[in-house]
C-alpha positions in Angstrom: 26.9 -79.5 -27.4 26.1 -78.5 -30.9 22.5 -79.5 -30.5 22.2 -77.4 -27.3 23.8 -74.4 -29.0 21.3 -74.6 -31.9 18.4 -74.6 -29.4 19.8 -71.5 -27.7 20.1 -69.7 -31.0 16.5 -70.6 -31.9 15.3 -69.3 -28.5 17.0 -65.9 -29.0 15.5 -65.5 -32.5 12.0 -66.3 -31.2 12.4 -63.7 -28.5 13.4 -61.1 -31.0 10.4 -61.8 -33.3 7.9 -61.5 -30.4 9.5 -58.3 -29.2 11.1 -59.7 -26.0 14.7 -58.7 -25.4 15.1 -60.4 -22.1 17.4 -63.4 -22.2 16.0 -64.6 -18.9 12.5 -64.7 -20.3 13.7 -66.4 -23.5 15.3 -69.2 -21.5 12.1 -70.0 -19.6 8.7 -71.1 -20.8 6.4 -68.5 -19.4 2.6 -68.6 -19.8 1.1 -66.3 -22.4 -0.1 -63.1 -20.7 -3.8 -62.3 -20.5 -4.9 -59.6 -22.9 -5.3 -56.2 -21.3 -7.8 -53.5 -22.0 -6.6 -50.9 -24.5 -5.7 -47.8 -22.5 -7.9 -44.8 -23.0 -6.2 -41.9 -24.7 -6.7 -38.7 -22.8 -7.5 -35.8 -25.0 -5.5 -32.6 -24.2 -5.6 -29.1 -25.8 -3.1 -28.5 -28.5 -1.0 -26.4 -26.2 -0.8 -29.0 -23.4 2.8 -29.6 -22.4 4.1 -26.7 -24.4 5.9 -24.0 -22.4 4.1 -20.7 -22.2 5.2 -18.0 -24.7 7.9 -15.6 -23.5 7.2 -12.5 -21.4 6.2 -9.3 -23.1 9.8 -8.0 -23.4 11.5 -11.4 -24.1 11.7 -11.6 -27.8 13.8 -14.8 -28.1 10.9 -17.0 -29.3 9.9 -14.7 -32.1 13.4 -13.7 -33.1 14.5 -17.3 -33.3 12.3 -17.5 -36.4 14.1 -14.5 -38.1 17.3 -14.2 -39.9 20.1 -11.6 -40.4 19.7 -9.3 -43.4 21.4 -6.0 -44.5 20.6 -3.7 -47.4 21.7 -0.3 -48.6 20.4 2.2 -51.1 21.8 5.5 -52.6 19.6 8.4 -51.8 19.4 12.2 -51.9 21.1 14.0 -48.9 17.7 15.4 -47.6 15.9 12.1 -47.7 12.4 11.4 -46.2 12.6 8.1 -44.5 9.4 6.3 -43.4 10.0 3.4 -41.1 7.7 1.0 -39.1 9.2 -1.3 -36.6 6.8 -3.5 -34.6 9.2 -5.0 -32.0 12.9 -4.9 -31.0 15.8 -2.6 -30.2 16.1 0.1 -32.8 19.1 2.4 -33.3 19.1 5.1 -36.0 22.3 7.1 -36.5 23.4 9.8 -39.0 26.5 9.6 -41.2 28.0 11.6 -44.0 27.0 9.4 -46.9 24.1 9.9 -49.3 23.0 6.4 -48.5 20.5 4.6 -46.2 21.6 1.3 -44.7 19.4 -1.0 -42.7 20.6 -4.0 -40.8 18.2 -6.5 -39.2 19.2 -9.3 -36.8 16.6 -11.9 -35.9 13.9 -10.5 -38.3 12.3 -10.8 -41.7 13.6 -10.3 -45.2 13.0 -6.8 -46.3 13.4 -4.5 -49.3 13.4 -0.7 -49.9 10.4 0.9 -51.4 11.1 4.1 -53.4 8.1 6.4 -52.9 9.4 9.4 -54.8 12.5 10.5 -56.8 14.2 13.9 -57.3 15.1 15.6 -60.6 18.4 13.8 -60.6 16.8 10.4 -60.3 17.9 9.8 -56.7 15.2 8.7 -54.2 13.9 11.6 -52.0 11.4 9.4 -50.1 11.8 5.8 -49.2 10.4 3.2 -46.8 11.2 -0.4 -45.9 8.9 -3.3 -46.8 8.6 -6.6 -45.0 8.9 -9.3 -47.7 7.6 -12.0 -45.4 4.5 -10.2 -44.2 1.0 -11.4 -44.9 -0.3 -9.4 -47.9 -2.0 -6.3 -46.7 -1.1 -6.9 -43.0 1.8 -4.8 -41.7 3.5 -5.0 -45.1 5.4 -1.8 -44.3 6.6 -3.0 -40.9 9.8 -4.9 -40.0 11.0 -6.3 -36.7 14.1 -7.8 -35.1 16.1 -8.3 -32.0 18.3 -5.6 -33.3 17.4 -3.1 -36.1 20.1 -0.6 -37.0 19.7 2.2 -39.5 22.3 4.6 -40.9 21.0 7.6 -42.8 22.2 11.0 -44.0 22.3 13.8 -41.4 19.7 15.7 -43.5 17.1 12.9 -43.1 13.5 13.7 -42.1 12.4 10.6 -40.2 8.8 9.4 -39.7 8.9 6.4 -37.3 6.0 4.3 -36.0 6.4 1.3 -33.7 4.7 -1.0 -31.2 7.0 -2.6 -28.6 10.3 -1.0 -29.4 13.1 0.8 -27.6 14.2 3.5 -30.0 17.4 5.6 -30.0 17.7 8.2 -32.7 20.8 10.4 -33.1 21.6 13.2 -35.6 18.6 13.5 -37.9 17.2 16.8 -39.4 13.6 16.2 -38.2 12.0 13.4 -36.3 8.3 12.4 -35.9 7.9 9.2 -33.9 4.9 7.4 -32.4 5.1 4.2 -30.4 2.7 2.0 -28.4 5.3 0.8 -25.9 8.9 1.2 -25.1 11.2 4.2 -24.5 12.2 6.8 -27.0 15.6 8.6 -26.8 16.3 11.4 -29.3 19.5 13.3 -29.5 21.0 16.0 -31.8 17.9 16.7 -33.8 18.3 19.9 -35.8 14.9 21.2 -36.9 12.1 19.8 -34.9 10.9 16.9 -32.7 7.5 15.3 -32.4 7.3 12.2 -30.2 4.5 10.2 -28.6 5.1 7.2 -26.4 2.1 5.2 -25.1 3.6 3.1 -22.4 7.1 4.5 -22.2 9.3 7.5 -21.5 10.7 10.2 -23.8 14.2 11.6 -23.5 15.4 14.5 -25.7 19.0 15.9 -25.6 20.6 18.8 -27.6 17.6 19.1 -30.0 16.2 22.2 -31.6 13.2 23.6 -33.4 9.5 23.0 -32.8 9.1 20.4 -30.0 6.0 18.4 -29.2 6.3 15.6 -26.7 3.6 13.4 -25.1 3.3 10.2 -23.1 0.4 8.3 -21.7 2.4 6.6 -18.9 6.0 7.7 -18.7 8.4 10.5 -17.9 9.6 13.2 -20.2 13.2 14.5 -19.8 14.6 17.3 -21.9 18.1 18.7 -21.6 19.4 21.5 -23.8 16.7 22.4 -26.3 15.7 25.6 -28.1 14.2 27.1 -31.2 15.8 26.7 -34.6 13.5 29.4 -36.1 11.6 32.4 -34.7 8.3 31.3 -33.2 9.2 27.7 -32.5 7.3 26.5 -29.5 7.7 23.8 -26.9 5.0 21.5 -25.6 5.2 18.5 -23.2 2.4 16.5 -21.8 2.1 13.3 -19.7 -0.9 11.7 -18.1 1.1 9.7 -15.5 4.7 10.7 -15.1 7.0 13.6 -14.4 8.3 16.3 -16.8 11.9 17.5 -16.2 13.3 20.4 -18.3 16.8 21.7 -18.1 18.1 24.6 -20.2 15.1 24.7 -22.5 15.2 28.2 -24.2 12.0 28.4 -26.2 10.0 31.5 -25.4 6.7 29.7 -25.5 6.3 26.6 -23.2 3.2 24.6 -22.4 4.0 21.8 -19.9 1.5 19.6 -18.0 1.1 16.4 -16.1 -2.1 14.9 -14.7 -0.4 12.8 -12.1 3.3 13.8 -11.7 5.7 16.5 -10.9 6.9 19.3 -13.2 10.5 20.5 -12.9 12.1 23.4 -14.7 15.7 24.7 -14.5 16.3 27.6 -16.9 15.5 31.2 -17.7 12.4 33.2 -18.2 13.1 35.2 -21.3 11.7 38.6 -22.1 8.4 38.4 -24.0 8.0 34.7 -23.3 4.9 32.8 -22.1 5.5 29.9 -19.8 2.7 27.6 -18.6 3.4 24.8 -16.1 0.5 22.7 -14.6 -0.2 19.5 -12.7 -3.4 18.1 -11.3 -1.7 15.9 -8.7 1.9 16.7 -8.3 4.5 19.3 -7.4 5.9 22.2 -9.5 9.5 23.2 -8.8 11.3 26.0 -10.7 14.9 27.0 -10.4 15.3 30.5 -11.9 18.1 33.1 -12.0 18.0 35.6 -9.1 17.5 38.5 -11.5 14.3 37.0 -13.0 11.5 39.4 -13.5 8.0 38.6 -15.0 4.3 38.6 -14.4 3.2 35.7 -12.3 -0.3 34.0 -12.3 -0.5 31.0 -9.9 -3.3 28.7 -8.7 -2.7 26.6 -5.6 -4.1 25.4 -2.3 -3.6 27.6 0.7 -0.1 27.3 2.1 1.3 25.4 -0.8 3.2 28.2 -2.6 6.7 29.3 -1.7 9.3 31.5 -3.5 12.9 32.4 -2.8 12.5 35.2 -5.4 10.6 38.3 -4.2 7.1 38.7 -5.4 4.3 41.3 -4.9 0.7 40.2 -5.1 -1.5 42.5 -7.2 -4.8 40.5 -6.9 -5.9 37.4 -5.1 -9.1 35.3 -5.3 -10.1 32.4 -3.0 -12.4 29.7 -4.4 -14.3 27.0 -2.6 -12.0 24.3 -1.2 -9.4 27.0 -0.2 -8.1 27.2 -3.8 -6.2 30.5 -4.3 -5.5 32.3 -7.5 -3.0 35.2 -7.5 -1.6 37.6 -9.9 1.8 39.1 -8.9 5.0 40.6 -10.0 7.9 38.2 -9.6 11.2 40.1 -9.1 11.0 43.4 -10.8 8.2 42.3 -13.1 8.5 42.4 -16.9 6.7 41.5 -20.1 7.2 37.7 -19.7 4.2 35.7 -18.3 4.6 32.7 -16.0 1.5 30.7 -15.3 1.6 28.0 -12.6 -1.2 25.7 -11.4 -1.1 22.8 -8.9 -4.4 21.7 -7.6 -3.1 19.0 -5.2 0.6 19.7 -4.7 3.2 22.3 -3.9 4.6 25.2 -6.0 8.1 26.1 -5.2 10.4 28.7 -6.8 14.1 28.8 -5.8 17.2 30.7 -7.0 19.7 28.9 -9.2 
């Protein structure tokens, strides 16, 4: 029995050395297999078998390579803050501290850059620097799944971005320009300038000079007016609607190439109001006591008003395009200019 057991052990060891782990094969004397041709290795591109990158607005792949960082710096109350955010969800809020705090989740390490200081040595102009950027390439730009900024209420903000959704609340002045994503601005005290390439712009309870533009998006403004005499309002979109409610500037210039223009407010004495669309509808809701001078251009049959008006002059151009000058209501020194080349113009009572 001992001799048989020893033979069994030797058979198992032999199987292990030759790479066979089957006891059945080790117990039988099988013929040596014929050599086979070495399989050909199929060459594939480096990306073969790798899942495609995430969709345009799915940032998980990029953000998984970032970390969580937070920094703060003492500043002057009326700080100038320059910020570049290439991607992510951005929130900027005001607080009652003379300090700027930046929190980045899923983004790069960063540091503050002091551009200028005041007489007391406190920074009056700062920006954020990406410490992980390639030298000379977007060194001033940060990114993250979430980027939060707290800054003094007296901050003047200059923001640039690429694919971001930005919410700004409570700054003194805001100048923002983005390639993609929506911009939401609220409680801006002394002026707003915003450009969104592929996105919409929403402005609430903001004052001063207002200049808004989008390439492909809607513009919505609720409760806005001048902070100084002579402040004007301008809104322009190539493909989208413009909706204005309780905008009290005396000089408005509003246009859309392919979209509607809506205005619900007052025509103030001495004001100049220009609303135009190439391919859309203009609808105004005005107080019943409104009086102004009206100049309108429209296709025949596409003008209607619930407020009384008296035509002073009328011209008809080729293509049945009419231009009229009229008194709306009792007339007055305000001027209302309306033009819709392929849509309706409607004026109704509030």
